[in-house]
C-alpha positions in Angstrom: 29.0 -125.0 17.2 27.5 -121.5 18.9 25.1 -119.4 16.8 24.1 -115.4 17.1 20.5 -115.0 18.7 18.9 -113.4 16.2 19.3 -111.8 12.8 23.0 -112.4 11.7 25.6 -110.2 12.8 26.0 -107.6 9.7 29.4 -106.4 9.4 30.2 -103.7 6.3 34.0 -103.4 5.5 34.4 -100.4 3.4 38.3 -99.0 1.4 38.7 -96.4 -0.8 37.8 -98.1 -4.3 36.3 -101.3 -2.6 38.6 -103.2 -5.1 41.6 -104.3 -2.6 41.6 -103.9 1.4 38.0 -104.4 1.7 37.5 -107.0 -0.7 40.1 -109.2 1.3 38.9 -108.4 4.4 35.5 -109.6 3.4 36.6 -112.5 2.1 38.7 -113.5 4.9 36.5 -112.6 7.6 33.3 -114.3 6.0 35.4 -117.7 5.7 36.5 -117.3 9.1 33.2 -116.5 10.9 31.4 -118.9 8.9 33.4 -121.7 9.9 32.8 -121.1 13.3 29.4 -119.7 13.4 27.6 -121.2 10.8 26.8 -119.8 7.2 23.5 -118.0 8.4 25.3 -116.8 11.5 26.7 -113.4 9.6 26.3 -111.3 6.5 29.5 -109.7 5.5 30.0 -107.3 2.8 32.5 -104.4 1.5 31.8 -101.1 0.0 34.0 -98.2 -1.4 34.1 -94.6 -2.4 35.2 -95.5 -5.9 33.6 -96.1 -9.5 31.2 -99.2 -9.1 31.1 -102.1 -11.1 34.9 -102.8 -11.4 36.8 -105.9 -10.1 39.6 -106.4 -7.9 42.9 -105.7 -8.6 44.6 -108.6 -9.9 47.1 -109.0 -6.6 44.1 -109.1 -4.5 42.5 -111.8 -6.5 46.1 -113.6 -6.4 46.7 -113.0 -2.9 43.0 -114.7 -1.8 43.2 -117.4 -4.3 46.7 -118.6 -2.6 44.4 -118.6 0.6 41.5 -120.7 -1.0 39.0 -118.0 -1.3 37.7 -116.9 -4.7 37.2 -113.1 -4.8 37.0 -112.8 -9.0 33.6 -112.3 -9.0 33.3 -109.4 -6.9 32.5 -105.6 -8.4 32.8 -102.7 -6.5 29.7 -101.3 -5.0 29.2 -97.2 -3.5 29.1 -96.9 0.7 25.6 -95.6 0.9 23.6 -94.6 3.7 21.4 -97.6 3.9 24.7 -100.1 3.9 26.0 -98.2 7.0 22.8 -98.0 8.9 21.9 -101.7 8.4 25.4 -102.6 9.9 26.0 -104.2 13.4 29.9 -103.5 12.9 31.9 -101.3 10.0 35.0 -101.9 9.4 37.3 -99.3 7.8 40.5 -99.0 6.3 41.6 -95.6 7.5 40.0 -93.1 9.6 38.8 -90.4 6.4 36.7 -93.8 5.8 34.9 -93.8 9.0 34.5 -89.7 8.6 32.9 -90.2 5.3 30.8 -92.9 6.8 29.5 -90.0 9.9 29.1 -88.0 7.3 26.9 -90.5 5.1 25.0 -91.0 8.6 26.2 -89.5 12.3 24.2 -92.8 14.0 26.9 -94.9 12.0 29.9 -93.1 13.5 29.6 -95.5 16.8 29.7 -98.7 14.4 32.4 -97.5 12.5 36.5 -98.0 13.4 39.2 -99.0 11.4 40.3 -102.4 11.6 43.3 -101.9 13.8 41.3 -99.6 16.0 38.6 -102.3 16.5 41.4 -104.7 17.8 42.8 -101.9 20.2 39.3 -101.0 21.6 38.3 -104.7 22.0 41.9 -105.2 24.1 41.0 -102.4 26.5 37.3 -103.5 26.8 35.4 -104.7 29.8 33.7 -107.1 27.9 32.1 -108.8 30.8 30.1 -105.8 31.7 27.7 -106.3 28.4 25.2 -108.7 27.3 25.6 -110.0 23.7 27.8 -109.4 20.7 26.0 -106.3 19.3 26.0 -104.9 22.8 29.6 -105.3 23.0 30.3 -103.6 19.9 28.4 -100.4 20.6 30.4 -100.4 23.9 33.8 -100.0 22.5 32.9 -96.7 20.6 30.6 -95.3 23.5 33.4 -92.5 25.0 34.6 -91.6 21.5 33.4 -88.3 20.2 33.8 -86.6 16.8 36.2 -83.8 17.7 38.8 -86.2 19.3 38.3 -88.4 16.5 39.5 -86.3 14.3 42.5 -85.1 16.2 44.0 -88.2 17.6 46.0 -90.5 16.1 44.2 -93.6 14.7 45.6 -96.8 13.3 45.1 -97.7 9.8 45.0 -100.6 7.3 47.9 -99.7 4.9 46.9 -99.7 1.2 49.3 -102.4 -0.8 47.9 -101.4 -4.4 50.9 -100.9 -6.5 53.4 -102.1 -4.1 55.9 -104.8 -5.3 54.8 -108.2 -4.7 57.0 -109.1 -1.6 55.3 -106.0 0.0 51.8 -106.6 -1.3 52.2 -110.0 0.5 53.5 -108.4 3.4 50.4 -106.1 3.7 48.0 -108.7 3.4 49.4 -111.4 5.9 48.9 -108.2 8.5 45.6 -107.7 7.2 45.0 -111.8 7.6 46.5 -111.5 10.9 44.1 -108.6 12.1 40.9 -110.9 10.1 41.8 -113.5 12.8 41.9 -111.4 16.2 38.8 -109.7 14.7 37.0 -113.6 14.0 38.5 -114.8 17.7 37.0 -111.8 19.4 33.5 -111.8 18.0 33.3 -115.5 18.1 34.4 -115.1 22.2 31.6 -112.5 22.6 29.4 -115.1 21.1 30.1 -118.2 23.0 30.1 -115.6 26.3 27.3 -114.7 25.5 25.3 -117.4 24.6 
């Protein structure tokens, strides 16, 4: 097993209320990355922009339980400047979340992407031109400008909250697949630079 050089890779997942999407992404990425990189290699947290101290919605708890993950003790937390500035990578659900993150800390704009945006950027990156997973992640947004970001389409993670059971599970399957792809890309970068 290869581990990450230096401190753990710090990933922050963000959605509107930190009760559904970001909670599930945090749980799945934590499981996938710790299994492949080791317990101490990653520090994954989640936050949102809604009230703090609330539990995940029941459907999210149940969806994660079916995958062997327990998120029942999670309580929503606020996205703060400190949280976004300490993150190596911020995976948000929606473009508006990235905009709010940039308002908290303009420097964090370079670390923040929606989950599917990260996958799109990684698919078109030249990973052999950078040294290390952190450098590679920063390189993904090197050409991105704030004005273009507000004008151009940005892929987002659909919010399944309030959906019928079948639609909710379909959304979770999509998120799970995207998390698998993110984990594979990150692990691949760690192995390349290790």
